[in-house]
C-alpha positions, 0 to 999 in steps of 0.5 A, a space after each residue: 755308603 758301599 765303598 766306605 762299608 768296603 773300606 772298614 771291612 778291609 781295615 777290620 780284615 788288617 788288625 785282625 792279624 795282629 790280633 790273632 798273634 796276640 791272643 792267648 791260646 792256652 786251651 787248645 785241644 787240637 795241635 792246628 789251634 795252637 797256631 796263630 790265624 789257622 782258624 781264619 785261615 781254615 775258615 777263609 777256605 772253607 769258605 770259598 771252598 763253600 763258593 765253589 759249591 754253589 757255582 758249581 750247583 748252579 751251573 746245571 740246576 739254574 732255568 735258562 733266561 727264556 724259562 718263562 716265555 
């Protein structure tokens, strides 16, 4: 089941690339709203950045393995 969900996610991720070019963007307010897929790129980079911050904070806030012994 997990393998099927992973494959389905990859298929939808790949299909979202041409969908970004086909979608109309006439309502752009800022300059990056007129670039195709820019919101997806910023979202992906932001997600990776948040994961790195979480790993950094967890490195010094997590308890040792024998904390409760």
